[in-house]
NUZA-506358 format. One record per residue (C-alpha): residue number from 1; residue in one letter; x, y, z. Coordinates in Angstrom, 1 decimal, padded with zeros to 4 digits, always signed. Layout:
<rs>
r seq NUM type A u X v Y w Z
...
</rs>
This chain:
<rs>
r seq 1 type M u -027.4 v +142.3 w -225.3
r seq 2 type S u -030.2 v +142.6 w -227.7
r seq 3 type D u -032.4 v +145.7 w -228.3
r seq 4 type I u -030.5 v +148.0 w -226.0
r seq 5 type D u -031.1 v +151.7 w -226.5
r seq 6 type Q u -027.9 v +153.6 w -227.1
r seq 7 type T u -026.0 v +154.8 w -224.1
r seq 8 type R u -022.4 v +155.9 w -223.4
r seq 9 type N u -020.0 v +155.6 w -220.6
r seq 10 type D u -016.6 v +156.1 w -222.1
r seq 11 type G u -015.1 v +153.5 w -219.7
r seq 12 type Q u -015.5 v +155.9 w -216.8
r seq 13 type S u -016.5 v +154.7 w -213.3
r seq 14 type P u -019.6 v +156.2 w -211.8
r seq 15 type K u -017.5 v +157.4 w -208.8
r seq 16 type S u -015.6 v +159.8 w -211.1
r seq 17 type A u -018.0 v +160.5 w -214.0
r seq 18 type A u -019.4 v +163.8 w -212.5
r seq 19 type S u -017.8 v +166.7 w -210.7
r seq 20 type R u -017.6 v +165.2 w -208.3
r seq 21 type G u -048.4 v +155.7 w -194.7
r seq 22 type T u -047.5 v +157.0 w -191.5
r seq 23 type S u -045.2 v +155.3 w -189.1
r seq 24 type P u -045.6 v +151.6 w -189.8
r seq 25 type H u -046.0 v +149.0 w -187.2
r seq 26 type N u -043.0 v +146.9 w -186.1
r seq 27 type A u -044.6 v +143.5 w -186.5
r seq 28 type N u -041.7 v +141.3 w -185.3
r seq 29 type N u -040.9 v +143.4 w -182.3
r seq 30 type V u -037.6 v +144.6 w -183.6
r seq 31 type I u -036.2 v +147.2 w -181.2
r seq 32 type T u -036.5 v +150.6 w -182.8
r seq 33 type Q u -035.1 v +153.8 w -181.4
r seq 34 type I u -034.6 v +157.4 w -182.5
r seq 35 type T u -031.1 v +158.8 w -182.3
r seq 36 type P u -029.8 v +162.2 w -183.2
r seq 37 type A u -028.5 v +162.7 w -186.7
r seq 38 type L u -024.7 v +163.1 w -186.8
r seq 39 type D u -023.8 v +166.7 w -187.5
r seq 40 type A u -027.4 v +167.3 w -188.4
r seq 41 type E u -027.2 v +171.1 w -187.8
r seq 42 type E u -024.3 v +171.3 w -190.3
r seq 43 type S u -026.1 v +169.2 w -192.9
r seq 44 type V u -028.9 v +171.5 w -193.7
r seq 45 type A u -028.3 v +174.7 w -195.6
r seq 46 type S u -031.9 v +175.9 w -195.1
r seq 47 type S u -035.3 v +174.3 w -194.4
r seq 48 type S u -038.9 v +174.8 w -195.4
r seq 49 type T u -039.9 v +173.5 w -192.0
r seq 50 type S u -038.9 v +174.3 w -188.5
r seq 51 type V u -035.8 v +172.4 w -187.5
r seq 52 type T u -037.4 v +170.2 w -184.8
r seq 53 type S u -036.2 v +167.1 w -183.1
r seq 54 type S u -038.2 v +165.0 w -185.6
r seq 55 type V u -036.0 v +166.4 w -188.4
r seq 56 type L u -032.7 v +166.2 w -186.7
r seq 57 type Q u -033.3 v +162.7 w -185.2
r seq 58 type Y u -033.1 v +159.5 w -187.1
r seq 59 type R u -034.8 v +156.2 w -186.6
r seq 60 type T u -032.3 v +153.4 w -185.9
r seq 61 type E u -033.5 v +149.9 w -186.9
r seq 62 type N u -031.7 v +146.6 w -187.7
r seq 63 type G u -028.4 v +148.3 w -187.9
r seq 64 type R u -029.4 v +151.1 w -190.3
r seq 65 type T u -030.8 v +154.6 w -189.8
r seq 66 type Y u -033.9 v +156.1 w -191.5
r seq 67 type H u -035.4 v +159.6 w -191.6
r seq 68 type G u -037.2 v +160.8 w -188.5
r seq 69 type Y u -039.2 v +163.6 w -190.0
r seq 70 type K u -042.5 v +162.1 w -191.3
r seq 71 type D u -041.2 v +158.8 w -190.0
r seq 72 type G u -042.0 v +155.8 w -192.2
r seq 73 type K u -042.8 v +157.6 w -195.4
r seq 74 type Y u -039.6 v +156.5 w -197.1
r seq 75 type L u -038.3 v +153.0 w -196.6
r seq 76 type M u -034.7 v +153.2 w -197.6
r seq 77 type P u -031.9 v +154.1 w -195.1
r seq 78 type N u -030.3 v +157.5 w -194.9
r seq 79 type D u -026.9 v +156.5 w -193.5
r seq 80 type D u -023.4 v +156.8 w -195.0
r seq 81 type R u -023.6 v +153.4 w -196.8
r seq 82 type E u -026.8 v +154.4 w -198.5
r seq 83 type N u -025.6 v +157.9 w -199.3
r seq 84 type E u -022.5 v +156.5 w -201.0
r seq 85 type R u -024.7 v +154.2 w -203.0
r seq 86 type L u -026.9 v +157.1 w -204.1
r seq 87 type D u -023.9 v +159.0 w -205.3
r seq 88 type I u -022.7 v +156.0 w -207.3
r seq 89 type Q u -026.3 v +155.7 w -208.7
r seq 90 type H u -026.3 v +159.4 w -209.7
r seq 91 type N u -023.1 v +159.0 w -211.7
r seq 92 type M u -024.6 v +155.8 w -213.4
r seq 93 type F u -027.3 v +158.1 w -214.7
r seq 94 type I u -024.8 v +160.5 w -216.0
r seq 95 type L u -023.0 v +157.6 w -217.9
r seq 96 type T u -026.4 v +156.4 w -219.2
r seq 97 type F u -027.4 v +159.9 w -220.4
r seq 98 type D u -024.3 v +160.5 w -222.5
r seq 99 type N u -022.5 v +162.5 w -219.8
r seq 100 type Q u -025.5 v +164.7 w -219.1
r seq 101 type L u -027.5 v +165.3 w -215.9
r seq 102 type G u -030.8 v +164.6 w -217.7
r seq 103 type R u -032.5 v +164.4 w -221.1
r seq 104 type A u -034.6 v +167.6 w -221.1
r seq 105 type P u -033.1 v +170.3 w -223.4
r seq 106 type V u -032.0 v +172.4 w -220.4
r seq 107 type N u -029.3 v +169.8 w -219.7
r seq 108 type A u -027.5 v +170.6 w -222.9
r seq 109 type K u -024.0 v +171.8 w -222.4
r seq 110 type D u -024.8 v +175.2 w -224.0
r seq 111 type T u -023.8 v +178.3 w -222.1
r seq 112 type S u -026.4 v +180.3 w -224.0
r seq 113 type I u -029.2 v +178.4 w -222.2
r seq 114 type K u -030.3 v +180.3 w -219.1
r seq 115 type V u -032.4 v +177.9 w -217.0
r seq 116 type G u -033.6 v +180.1 w -214.1
r seq 117 type R u -035.3 v +178.4 w -211.1
r seq 118 type V u -034.9 v +174.6 w -210.8
r seq 119 type L u -036.5 v +172.1 w -208.3
r seq 120 type D u -034.9 v +168.7 w -207.6
r seq 121 type V u -037.7 v +166.6 w -206.0
r seq 122 type G u -036.3 v +164.1 w -203.4
r seq 123 type T u -032.8 v +165.4 w -203.7
r seq 124 type G u -031.2 v +162.8 w -201.5
r seq 125 type T u -027.5 v +163.7 w -200.9
r seq 126 type G u -028.0 v +166.7 w -203.1
r seq 127 type I u -025.4 v +165.7 w -205.7
r seq 128 type W u -027.6 v +166.2 w -208.7
r seq 129 type A u -028.6 v +169.7 w -207.5
r seq 130 type L u -024.9 v +170.6 w -206.9
r seq 131 type D u -023.8 v +169.3 w -210.2
r seq 132 type F u -026.6 v +171.1 w -212.1
r seq 133 type A u -025.8 v +174.4 w -210.3
r seq 134 type D u -022.2 v +174.0 w -211.2
r seq 135 type E u -023.0 v +173.5 w -214.9
r seq 136 type H u -025.5 v +176.4 w -214.8
r seq 137 type P u -024.2 v +179.0 w -212.4
r seq 138 type E u -026.9 v +181.4 w -213.5
r seq 139 type S u -029.6 v +179.1 w -212.2
r seq 140 type E u -031.2 v +179.0 w -208.8
r seq 141 type V u -031.5 v +175.3 w -207.7
r seq 142 type L u -033.6 v +174.1 w -204.8
r seq 143 type G u -033.4 v +170.5 w -203.6
r seq 144 type D u -035.9 v +169.1 w -201.1
r seq 145 type D u -035.9 v +165.9 w -199.1
r seq 146 type L u -037.2 v +164.3 w -195.9
r seq 147 type S u -033.6 v +163.8 w -194.6
r seq 148 type P u -031.1 v +166.5 w -193.7
r seq 149 type I u -028.2 v +164.6 w -195.3
r seq 150 type Q u -027.0 v +167.2 w -197.7
r seq 151 type S u -023.7 v +169.0 w -197.5
r seq 152 type A u -023.5 v +172.4 w -195.8
r seq 153 type C u -020.8 v +173.5 w -198.3
r seq 154 type V u -023.0 v +174.7 w -201.2
r seq 155 type P u -022.5 v +177.3 w -203.8
r seq 156 type P u -024.7 v +180.5 w -203.5
r seq 157 type N u -027.1 v +179.3 w -206.2
r seq 158 type V u -028.1 v +176.1 w -204.3
r seq 159 type T u -030.6 v +175.8 w -201.4
r seq 160 type F u -031.6 v +172.6 w -199.6
r seq 161 type E u -034.9 v +172.3 w -197.8
r seq 162 type I u -036.4 v +169.6 w -195.6
r seq 163 type D u -039.9 v +169.2 w -197.1
r seq 164 type D u -042.6 v +166.6 w -197.8
r seq 165 type I u -043.8 v +166.8 w -201.4
r seq 166 type E u -047.1 v +165.2 w -200.4
r seq 167 type E u -048.0 v +168.3 w -198.5
r seq 168 type P u -049.2 v +171.4 w -200.3
r seq 169 type W u -046.4 v +173.1 w -202.1
r seq 170 type T u -045.6 v +176.6 w -200.8
r seq 171 type F u -042.8 v +177.7 w -203.0
r seq 172 type S u -042.8 v +181.5 w -203.4
r seq 173 type Q u -042.1 v +181.4 w -207.2
r seq 174 type P u -042.6 v +178.8 w -209.9
r seq 175 type F u -039.8 v +176.9 w -211.6
r seq 176 type N u -038.4 v +176.6 w -215.1
r seq 177 type Y u -037.3 v +173.0 w -214.6
r seq 178 type I u -038.6 v +170.3 w -212.2
r seq 179 type H u -036.5 v +167.2 w -211.9
r seq 180 type S u -037.5 v +164.0 w -210.2
r seq 181 type R u -035.5 v +160.7 w -210.0
r seq 182 type L u -036.5 v +157.3 w -208.6
r seq 183 type M u -039.5 v +158.5 w -206.6
r seq 184 type T u -041.7 v +155.6 w -207.5
r seq 185 type S u -043.1 v +153.8 w -204.5
r seq 186 type S u -042.3 v +156.9 w -202.4
r seq 187 type I u -045.7 v +158.6 w -202.7
r seq 188 type D u -049.0 v +157.5 w -201.2
r seq 189 type D u -051.3 v +156.1 w -203.8
r seq 190 type G u -054.3 v +158.1 w -202.4
r seq 191 type T u -052.7 v +161.5 w -201.9
r seq 192 type L u -055.2 v +163.2 w -204.2
r seq 193 type A u -058.2 v +161.1 w -203.3
r seq 194 type D u -060.3 v +164.2 w -202.7
r seq 195 type D u -060.6 v +164.9 w -206.4
r seq 196 type A u -062.1 v +162.0 w -208.5
r seq 197 type A u -060.3 v +162.9 w -211.7
r seq 198 type L u -056.9 v +163.4 w -210.1
r seq 199 type N u -057.4 v +160.3 w -208.0
r seq 200 type R u -057.8 v +158.3 w -211.3
r seq 201 type F u -054.4 v +159.6 w -212.3
r seq 202 type S u -053.0 v +158.8 w -208.9
r seq 203 type K u -054.1 v +155.2 w -209.2
r seq 204 type L u -052.4 v +154.9 w -212.5
r seq 205 type W u -049.2 v +156.7 w -211.3
r seq 206 type G u -049.1 v +158.3 w -207.9
r seq 207 type E u -045.9 v +160.2 w -208.6
r seq 208 type A u -047.3 v +161.8 w -211.8
r seq 209 type A u -050.5 v +162.9 w -210.1
r seq 210 type V u -048.6 v +164.6 w -207.4
r seq 211 type I u -045.7 v +166.1 w -209.3
r seq 212 type V u -047.5 v +166.8 w -212.5
r seq 213 type G u -050.4 v +168.3 w -210.6
r seq 214 type H u -048.2 v +170.6 w -208.6
r seq 215 type A u -046.3 v +171.5 w -211.8
r seq 216 type F u -049.5 v +173.0 w -213.1
r seq 217 type Q u -051.5 v +174.1 w -210.1
r seq 218 type D u -051.6 v +173.1 w -206.4
r seq 219 type N u -054.9 v +172.1 w -204.7
r seq 220 type T u -056.9 v +172.0 w -207.9
r seq 221 type T u -059.1 v +169.8 w -210.0
r seq 222 type L u -058.0 v +168.3 w -213.3
r seq 223 type K u -060.0 v +170.9 w -215.2
r seq 224 type D u -057.8 v +173.6 w -213.8
r seq 225 type L u -054.4 v +171.9 w -214.2
r seq 226 type M u -053.7 v +173.9 w -217.4
r seq 227 type A u -054.0 v +177.3 w -215.7
r seq 228 type D u -050.9 v +179.4 w -215.9
r seq 229 type A u -050.8 v +179.4 w -212.1
r seq 230 type G u -048.8 v +176.7 w -210.6
r seq 231 type H u -045.2 v +175.6 w -209.8
r seq 232 type L u -043.9 v +175.2 w -213.4
r seq 233 type N u -043.6 v +178.3 w -215.6
r seq 234 type P u -045.2 v +178.1 w -219.0
r seq 235 type G u -042.6 v +176.7 w -221.4
r seq 236 type G u -040.8 v +175.0 w -218.4
r seq 237 type Y u -039.8 v +171.4 w -218.4
r seq 238 type L u -040.7 v +168.5 w -216.1
r seq 239 type E u -038.4 v +165.5 w -216.2
r seq 240 type I u -038.9 v +162.2 w -214.3
r seq 241 type Q u -036.3 v +159.4 w -214.3
r seq 242 type E u -037.3 v +156.0 w -213.1
r seq 243 type I u -036.3 v +152.3 w -213.2
r seq 244 type D u -038.6 v +149.3 w -213.4
r seq 245 type A u -038.7 v +147.4 w -210.1
r seq 246 type E u -038.3 v +144.0 w -211.8
r seq 247 type P u -035.5 v +143.1 w -214.1
r seq 248 type R u -036.0 v +140.9 w -217.2
r seq 249 type S u -033.9 v +138.9 w -219.6
r seq 250 type D u -034.4 v +138.6 w -223.4
r seq 251 type D u -033.2 v +135.0 w -223.4
r seq 252 type D u -035.2 v +133.7 w -220.4
r seq 253 type T u -032.1 v +133.1 w -218.3
r seq 254 type L u -033.8 v +135.0 w -215.5
r seq 255 type K u -036.3 v +132.6 w -213.9
r seq 256 type D u -039.5 v +133.6 w -212.0
r seq 257 type D u -038.6 v +131.2 w -209.2
r seq 258 type S u -035.2 v +132.7 w -208.6
r seq 259 type S u -034.4 v +134.3 w -205.3
r seq 260 type L u -034.0 v +137.7 w -207.0
r seq 261 type M u -037.5 v +137.6 w -208.4
r seq 262 type K u -038.9 v +136.3 w -205.1
r seq 263 type S u -037.3 v +139.2 w -203.2
r seq 264 type L u -038.8 v +141.7 w -205.6
r seq 265 type R u -042.3 v +140.2 w -205.4
r seq 266 type L u -042.1 v +140.5 w -201.7
r seq 267 type L u -040.9 v +144.1 w -202.0
r seq 268 type K u -043.8 v +144.9 w -204.2
r seq 269 type E u -046.2 v +143.3 w -201.8
r seq 270 type A u -044.8 v +145.4 w -199.0
r seq 271 type A u -045.1 v +148.5 w -201.0
r seq 272 type E u -048.7 v +147.8 w -201.7
r seq 273 type F u -049.2 v +147.3 w -197.9
r seq 274 type F u -048.0 v +150.8 w -197.4
r seq 275 type Q u -050.2 v +152.1 w -200.3
r seq 276 type R u -047.0 v +153.2 w -202.1
r seq 277 type P u -047.0 v +150.6 w -204.9
r seq 278 type F u -044.6 v +150.5 w -207.8
r seq 279 type K u -046.2 v +151.7 w -211.0
r seq 280 type D u -046.2 v +151.1 w -214.8
r seq 281 type I u -043.7 v +153.8 w -215.7
r seq 282 type K u -044.5 v +153.8 w -219.4
r seq 283 type S u -048.0 v +155.1 w -218.6
r seq 284 type L u -046.5 v +158.3 w -217.3
r seq 285 type A u -045.9 v +159.7 w -220.8
r seq 286 type D u -049.6 v +159.2 w -221.6
r seq 287 type I u -050.7 v +160.9 w -218.4
r seq 288 type M u -048.5 v +163.9 w -219.1
r seq 289 type A u -049.9 v +164.1 w -222.6
r seq 290 type E u -053.5 v +163.9 w -221.3
r seq 291 type V u -052.9 v +166.6 w -218.7
r seq 292 type G u -051.5 v +168.9 w -221.4
r seq 293 type F u -047.7 v +168.6 w -221.6
r seq 294 type E u -046.2 v +169.1 w -225.1
r seq 295 type D u -043.0 v +167.8 w -226.7
r seq 296 type I u -043.0 v +164.7 w -224.6
r seq 297 type H u -040.1 v +162.3 w -224.9
r seq 298 type L u -040.1 v +158.8 w -223.5
r seq 299 type E u -036.6 v +157.2 w -223.6
r seq 300 type R u -035.6 v +153.7 w -222.5
r seq 301 type Y u -032.2 v +152.5 w -221.3
r seq 302 type K u -030.9 v +149.3 w -219.8
r seq 303 type W u -028.7 v +148.5 w -216.9
r seq 304 type P u -027.2 v +145.0 w -217.0
r seq 305 type S u -027.3 v +143.2 w -213.7
r seq 306 type N u -023.6 v +142.5 w -213.8
r seq 307 type S u -020.7 v +142.5 w -216.3
r seq 308 type W u -022.2 v +139.7 w -218.4
r seq 309 type P u -022.5 v +141.8 w -221.7
r seq 310 type K u -019.8 v +141.5 w -224.3
r seq 311 type D u -020.0 v +145.1 w -225.2
r seq 312 type R u -017.3 v +147.0 w -223.3
r seq 313 type N u -019.4 v +149.9 w -222.3
r seq 314 type Y u -022.3 v +147.8 w -221.1
r seq 315 type K u -019.9 v +145.4 w -219.3
r seq 316 type N u -018.6 v +148.4 w -217.4
r seq 317 type L u -022.1 v +149.7 w -216.6
r seq 318 type G u -023.1 v +146.3 w -215.5
r seq 319 type M u -020.2 v +146.1 w -213.1
r seq 320 type W u -021.4 v +149.3 w -211.5
r seq 321 type T u -025.1 v +148.1 w -211.5
r seq 322 type Y u -023.9 v +145.2 w -209.4
r seq 323 type E u -021.9 v +147.4 w -207.1
r seq 324 type N u -024.9 v +149.7 w -206.7
r seq 325 type L u -027.6 v +147.1 w -206.2
r seq 326 type A u -026.2 v +143.7 w -205.0
r seq 327 type M u -024.0 v +145.0 w -202.3
r seq 328 type N u -027.0 v +146.9 w -200.8
r seq 329 type W u -029.8 v +144.5 w -201.6
r seq 330 type E u -030.7 v +144.0 w -197.9
r seq 331 type A u -031.2 v +147.7 w -197.6
r seq 332 type F u -034.0 v +147.6 w -200.3
r seq 333 type L u -035.7 v +144.7 w -198.4
r seq 334 type M u -035.1 v +145.3 w -194.7
r seq 335 type A u -037.6 v +147.9 w -193.7
r seq 336 type P u -040.4 v +146.8 w -196.1
r seq 337 type L u -040.2 v +143.1 w -195.2
r seq 338 type T u -039.7 v +143.6 w -191.5
r seq 339 type R u -042.3 v +146.3 w -191.1
r seq 340 type A u -045.0 v +145.1 w -193.4
r seq 341 type L u -044.6 v +141.3 w -193.8
r seq 342 type S u -043.3 v +140.4 w -190.3
r seq 343 type W u -040.0 v +139.1 w -191.5
r seq 344 type T u -037.0 v +138.9 w -189.1
r seq 345 type K u -033.7 v +140.6 w -189.8
r seq 346 type E u -032.1 v +137.2 w -190.2
r seq 347 type E u -034.7 v +136.1 w -192.7
r seq 348 type V u -034.1 v +139.2 w -194.8
r seq 349 type M u -030.4 v +138.8 w -194.7
r seq 350 type V u -030.6 v +135.2 w -196.0
r seq 351 type L u -032.9 v +136.2 w -198.8
r seq 352 type A u -030.7 v +139.1 w -199.8
r seq 353 type M u -027.7 v +136.9 w -199.9
r seq 354 type E u -029.5 v +134.5 w -202.2
r seq 355 type A u -030.7 v +137.3 w -204.4
r seq 356 type R u -027.2 v +138.8 w -204.5
r seq 357 type R u -026.0 v +135.4 w -205.8
r seq 358 type D u -028.5 v +135.7 w -208.7
r seq 359 type L u -027.4 v +139.3 w -209.4
r seq 360 type G u -023.8 v +138.2 w -209.7
r seq 361 type D u -024.5 v +135.1 w -211.9
r seq 362 type K u -023.1 v +135.9 w -215.4
r seq 363 type S u -025.1 v +133.1 w -216.9
r seq 364 type I u -028.3 v +135.1 w -216.1
r seq 365 type H u -028.5 v +137.8 w -218.7
r seq 366 type A u -030.8 v +140.2 w -216.7
r seq 367 type Y u -031.1 v +143.9 w -217.0
r seq 368 type F u -033.1 v +146.7 w -215.4
r seq 369 type T u -035.0 v +149.1 w -217.6
r seq 370 type V u -034.4 v +152.7 w -216.9
r seq 371 type W u -036.7 v +155.4 w -218.2
r seq 372 type A u -036.3 v +159.1 w -218.8
r seq 373 type I u -039.5 v +161.1 w -219.5
r seq 374 type H u -039.6 v +164.8 w -220.1
r seq 375 type G u -042.2 v +167.2 w -221.4
r seq 376 type R u -042.8 v +171.0 w -221.7
r seq 377 type K u -045.6 v +173.0 w -220.2
r seq 378 type P u -047.3 v +174.9 w -223.1
r seq 379 type L u -046.7 v +178.6 w -223.3
r seq 380 type K u -050.4 v +179.0 w -223.6
r seq 381 type A u -052.7 v +176.9 w -221.5
r seq 382 type K u -055.2 v +174.7 w -223.3
r seq 383 type L u -057.5 v +172.1 w -221.8
r seq 384 type T u -057.9 v +168.7 w -223.2
r seq 385 type E u -061.4 v +167.5 w -224.0
r seq 386 type E u -061.3 v +165.0 w -221.2
r seq 387 type A u -060.1 v +167.7 w -218.7
r seq 388 type T u -063.0 v +169.9 w -219.8
r seq 389 type T u -065.5 v +167.2 w -219.2
r seq 390 type G u -063.8 v +165.5 w -216.3
</rs>
């Protein structure tokens, strides 16, 4: 596998590596119903919103369940199958990051580092927040998500909230570390359309405009982003971890006319329909620099599509990539294609089966590019020239 950034997995499995727009139309008349979340009351440690029926009820569609609160904003399921996949994926990141939870300096296994308040954006099952709190017992970790799927058994330094990051942030105190993982295509492309300068950033990278903007100051213009007010303390770190939507191969064994690539083109088309498109992730580092972050690091890693590499560590990581993605490919496609492109459940299942065959083909030397980007908010605010004139 050529030109692969160094990672480490030590032969561990991801299951054991850690401690551990609006409601869319239903174009093809698939029967959709809202059903109560199983043990929903026991799943939420605390909430930033009133615990209403929309929070505690899930949307059931095509055999999967989806969040009910702010129905339709997030297109992946929230059932047990998906939650198990998310936990496997979490531990794949740990293997990739040399047995650490992230790449920002606060993740160093150094007991002298006192992190303080931490925000995990889109916490999912909450496994990252729980692991970070375990490694940093002095920290205060808050995880927010649209679904109440987190465990009620949490240590005293962890809190989970049901929240929508596209709404104004109302946290009582700023954070020393804001962590976001795989939020691309989860944020509306026009969230910040009221401000021309921020809207330009939003069109480049919706997630950055929302999270970076909130990290500096909420409800503001670009000129004011560097003010010391905001949700990230001066000297605090923002880290965003993402994966490119489309895989690639260095030896051209992955063909554009493959079922895998066809399915991803359709997924991107559906994301654009919902105004939540996938973005060029590399541009995020430039956006962070332009806004004013310092000490920015952009790191690239690769996840093989299956166990095709000869290298033992990458072979193992590829095996878990296949387990993580291929076995759940229909979950990535089902809601986007049926809701936006009028596909039937049966059509999606056939395409997913064909794409899964490509993912498992060891003669196709494909890999997904994984990115880790982190930067530090300056101790002393300073406006860039463009921000001053923007």
